[in-house]
C-alpha positions as CSV (number, residue, x, y, z in Angstrom):
1,M,0.0,0.0,0.0
2,E,1.4,3.4,-1.0
3,L,-0.7,5.8,1.0
4,S,-2.9,5.6,4.1
5,I,-5.3,8.5,4.6
6,I,-6.4,8.9,8.2
7,I,-9.4,11.0,8.9
8,T,-10.1,12.0,12.5
9,G,-13.4,13.5,13.6
10,Y,-16.0,14.4,16.2
11,K,-19.7,14.7,16.1
12,N,-20.3,16.0,12.6
13,P,-21.2,13.3,10.0
14,A,-22.1,15.9,7.3
15,L,-18.5,17.3,7.4
16,L,-17.1,13.8,7.4
17,K,-19.1,12.9,4.3
18,L,-17.9,16.0,2.5
19,C,-14.3,15.3,3.4
20,I,-14.5,11.7,2.2
21,D,-16.4,12.6,-1.0
22,Y,-13.8,15.2,-2.0
23,I,-11.0,12.8,-1.4
24,K,-12.6,10.3,-3.7
25,K,-13.4,13.0,-6.3
26,C,-10.1,14.9,-6.3
27,F,-7.5,12.2,-5.5
28,S,-6.4,10.4,-8.8
29,Y,-4.6,7.3,-7.4
30,E,-6.1,3.9,-8.2
31,K,-8.1,2.4,-5.3
32,E,-5.5,-0.4,-4.9
33,R,-2.8,2.2,-4.0
34,Y,-4.4,3.8,-1.1
35,E,-6.7,3.2,1.9
36,I,-8.9,5.5,4.0
37,I,-9.2,5.0,7.7
38,V,-11.7,6.9,9.8
39,T,-11.3,7.3,13.6
40,Y,-14.2,9.1,15.2
41,S,-14.9,10.4,18.7
42,E,-18.4,10.3,20.3
43,T,-19.8,8.4,17.3
44,D,-23.6,8.6,17.2
45,E,-26.0,6.4,15.3
46,S,-26.2,8.7,12.2
47,T,-22.4,8.5,11.7
48,G,-22.4,4.7,12.1
49,I,-25.1,4.4,9.6
50,L,-23.3,6.7,7.2
51,M,-20.1,4.7,7.3
52,R,-21.8,1.3,7.0
53,E,-24.1,2.2,4.2
54,D,-22.2,4.7,2.1
55,Y,-18.6,3.7,2.7
56,P,-18.4,0.0,3.6
57,E,-14.9,-0.2,2.1
58,I,-13.4,2.3,4.5
59,K,-11.9,1.1,7.8
60,F,-14.0,2.7,10.5
61,F,-13.1,2.8,14.2
62,P,-15.7,4.6,16.3
63,F,-15.3,5.7,19.9
64,S,-18.2,6.3,22.3
65,E,-16.3,9.0,24.1
66,N,-14.3,12.1,23.1
67,V,-10.8,10.4,23.3
68,G,-9.0,13.4,21.8
69,F,-7.0,14.0,18.6
70,Q,-3.9,12.2,19.8
71,A,-5.7,9.0,20.5
72,L,-7.6,9.1,17.1
73,V,-4.3,9.6,15.2
74,K,-2.6,6.8,17.2
75,K,-5.4,4.4,16.4
76,G,-5.3,5.3,12.7
77,L,-1.6,4.9,12.6
78,S,-1.8,1.5,14.2
79,E,-4.3,0.3,11.6
80,S,-2.5,1.8,8.6
81,S,-0.3,0.0,6.1
82,G,0.8,2.7,3.7
83,D,4.4,3.8,3.1
84,Y,3.2,7.3,3.4
85,I,0.5,8.6,5.8
86,V,-1.7,11.7,5.5
87,I,-3.6,12.9,8.5
88,F,-6.8,15.0,8.0
89,N,-9.3,16.4,10.3
90,H,-12.8,15.8,9.0
91,D,-13.2,19.5,8.3
92,I,-10.6,19.4,5.5
93,I,-11.8,19.7,1.9
94,V,-9.0,18.6,-0.5
95,Q,-8.7,20.1,-4.0
96,Q,-7.6,18.6,-7.3
97,N,-4.1,17.2,-7.1
98,S,-3.5,18.6,-3.6
99,I,-2.6,15.3,-2.1
100,E,-0.6,14.3,-5.1
101,K,1.5,17.4,-4.8
102,L,2.3,16.7,-1.1
103,L,3.2,13.2,-1.9
104,E,5.5,14.1,-4.8
105,F,7.3,16.7,-2.7
106,L,7.9,14.3,0.2
107,K,9.1,11.5,-2.1
108,K,11.7,13.9,-3.7
109,N,12.8,15.2,-0.3
110,P,13.6,12.3,2.1
111,E,15.1,14.7,4.6
112,V,11.5,16.1,5.2
113,G,9.6,14.4,8.0
114,L,6.3,16.4,7.9
115,V,4.8,18.5,5.1
116,G,1.6,20.5,5.2
117,P,-0.5,22.4,2.7
118,K,-1.8,25.9,2.5
119,L,-5.2,26.1,4.2
120,L,-7.9,28.5,3.1
121,S,-11.2,29.5,4.6
122,F,-14.2,29.0,2.3
123,N,-14.1,32.8,1.6
124,E,-10.6,32.2,0.2
125,E,-8.8,33.9,3.1
126,L,-5.6,32.4,4.2
127,Q,-5.7,30.4,7.5
128,Y,-2.5,30.6,9.5
129,S,-1.5,26.9,9.8
130,C,2.3,27.1,10.2
131,F,3.8,28.7,13.3
132,R,6.9,29.5,15.4
133,F,7.1,27.6,18.7
134,Y,5.1,28.7,21.7
135,S,6.6,30.5,24.6
136,P,4.6,30.9,27.9
137,L,4.0,34.5,26.9
138,T,2.2,33.3,23.7
139,I,-0.4,31.6,25.8
140,I,-0.8,34.5,28.1
141,Y,-1.2,37.0,25.3
142,R,-3.6,34.8,23.4
143,R,-5.8,34.2,26.5
144,T,-5.9,37.6,28.2
145,F,-6.5,41.3,27.5
146,L,-2.8,41.8,27.3
147,G,-2.9,40.5,23.8
148,K,-4.3,43.9,22.7
149,I,-1.2,45.8,23.7
150,W,1.2,46.6,20.9
151,F,4.2,44.5,22.1
152,A,1.9,41.5,22.6
153,K,0.4,42.0,19.1
154,K,4.0,42.0,17.8
155,H,4.8,38.8,19.6
156,L,1.6,37.1,18.3
157,D,2.2,38.2,14.8
158,R,5.6,36.6,14.9
159,F,4.1,33.4,16.4
160,L,1.6,33.4,13.4
161,M,4.5,34.0,11.0
162,K,2.8,37.1,9.6
163,D,6.2,38.3,8.4
164,Y,6.1,35.5,5.8
165,D,4.0,35.8,2.7
166,H,2.9,32.1,2.7
167,K,3.5,31.9,-1.0
168,N,6.9,30.1,-1.0
169,T,7.8,26.7,0.4
170,R,9.8,27.0,3.6
171,E,10.9,25.3,6.8
172,V,8.7,26.1,9.8
173,D,8.7,25.2,13.5
174,W,5.4,23.4,13.5
175,L,2.3,22.8,11.5
176,M,-1.4,22.6,12.5
177,G,-2.4,19.0,12.8
178,S,-5.5,19.4,10.6
179,A,-3.6,18.4,7.5
180,M,-0.1,16.9,7.3
181,L,1.8,14.1,5.5
182,T,4.6,12.0,6.7
183,S,6.4,8.8,5.7
184,R,6.2,5.6,7.7
185,K,10.0,5.5,7.9
186,A,10.1,8.9,9.5
187,M,7.1,8.3,11.7
188,E,8.5,5.0,13.1
189,K,11.8,6.8,14.0
190,V,10.0,9.7,15.7
191,G,7.2,7.7,17.3
192,P,3.5,8.5,17.6
193,M,2.1,11.6,19.2
194,D,2.8,11.9,22.9
195,E,0.0,10.5,25.0
196,R,0.4,13.3,27.6
197,F,-1.5,15.6,25.2
198,Q,-5.1,14.4,24.8
199,M,-6.0,17.5,22.9
200,Y,-4.0,20.6,21.9
201,M,-0.2,20.9,21.7
202,E,0.2,17.3,20.4
203,D,0.9,18.7,16.9
204,T,3.4,21.2,18.3
205,D,5.2,18.5,20.2
206,W,5.2,16.1,17.3
207,C,6.8,18.6,15.0
208,R,9.4,19.5,17.6
209,R,10.3,15.8,17.9
210,F,10.6,15.5,14.1
211,W,13.1,18.4,14.2
212,E,14.9,16.7,17.1
213,N,15.3,13.5,15.0
214,N,16.8,15.5,12.1
215,Y,13.7,15.6,10.0
216,K,12.5,18.9,8.5
217,V,9.0,20.3,8.9
218,I,7.8,22.0,5.7
219,Y,5.0,24.3,4.8
220,F,4.2,23.6,1.1
221,P,1.7,26.2,-0.3
222,E,1.7,24.8,-3.8
223,A,-0.9,22.3,-2.3
224,E,-4.0,24.1,-1.2
225,M,-7.0,22.8,0.8
226,Y,-10.0,24.3,2.4
227,H,-10.5,24.1,6.1
228,Y,-13.7,24.7,8.1
229,H,-11.9,25.7,11.2
230,G,-13.9,26.2,14.4
231,R,-11.9,27.5,17.5
232,G,-13.7,25.6,20.2
233,S,-11.6,27.1,23.0
234,A,-11.7,30.6,21.7
235,G,-13.6,33.4,23.3
236,K,-13.3,36.5,25.6
237,G,-12.5,36.6,29.2
238,I,-9.9,34.2,30.5
239,I,-11.5,33.6,33.9
240,R,-14.9,33.0,32.3
241,L,-13.4,30.6,29.7
242,I,-11.5,28.6,32.3
243,V,-14.6,28.2,34.4
244,F,-17.1,27.5,31.7
245,N,-15.2,26.2,28.6
246,K,-13.8,22.7,29.0
247,L,-11.6,23.1,25.8
248,T,-9.9,26.2,27.2
249,R,-9.0,24.3,30.4
250,I,-7.6,21.4,28.4
251,H,-5.6,23.8,26.2
252,I,-4.0,25.5,29.3
253,V,-3.3,22.1,30.9
254,S,-1.7,20.8,27.7
255,A,0.4,24.0,27.4
256,F,1.6,23.5,31.0
257,K,2.6,19.9,30.2
258,Y,4.4,21.0,27.0
259,F,6.5,23.7,28.7
260,L,7.3,21.3,31.6
261,K,8.4,18.6,29.1
262,Y,10.9,21.0,27.4
263,L,12.0,23.0,30.4
264,G,15.6,23.9,30.0
265,K,15.9,22.3,26.5
266,P,17.0,24.4,23.6
267,L,14.7,25.0,20.6
268,P,15.6,23.0,17.4
269,K,17.5,25.1,15.0
270,H,16.7,25.3,11.3
271,N,16.7,27.8,8.4
């Protein structure tokens, strides 16, 4: 098997169907050369019926609880057989030849461990999906009123790589986990996502470990995909969010675990 396509999702069968249908429509490889694996949190009856009736050929692994992105990816990886592995959230809509372009780039550049496409909103606006590594200040500025101050805005713009035009291929610190491609060879050397991160920071940590294992992480804007991105932990008022928004609490806990894991360790260096 050349390629395994892992789709992770949660509570939205309509988006899942759209994601699968566009892969089937836009990906030109023969069926024998790739497989699709769906791992799904809090699977309801409608999602189960959809997968059984519309996509019986797809490997489907439902979970009754919200196990988190890391666990979904881990299950997909364990069930995959492809030499190359692409990971999609179910809110990704691929475009014609977008997967092929990522595959071709990775095959030609074995020093690359992870590569991700340019992501666009449905109104054609750029979504920031490649970043510089977090510092504790990044979390504070993004979660509090301090983010409105000029020096905080400058810090956050640098984190979002707004100084980069997002038109040319380049090395980046880390990629959003919504869409990324790796090789089995690189993945087996680096290992799966860290189980300490149930949700949030798992993609940041994974990319950092690829760098630590001498693999490059690349943003590749020649491949474009659409992303229906909902920020479940976003909002105003940090105290209110911590109290009432479970996703915000998980994000903050994951950030604490991340900074503790890398306390005193230098950041990976690259171009």
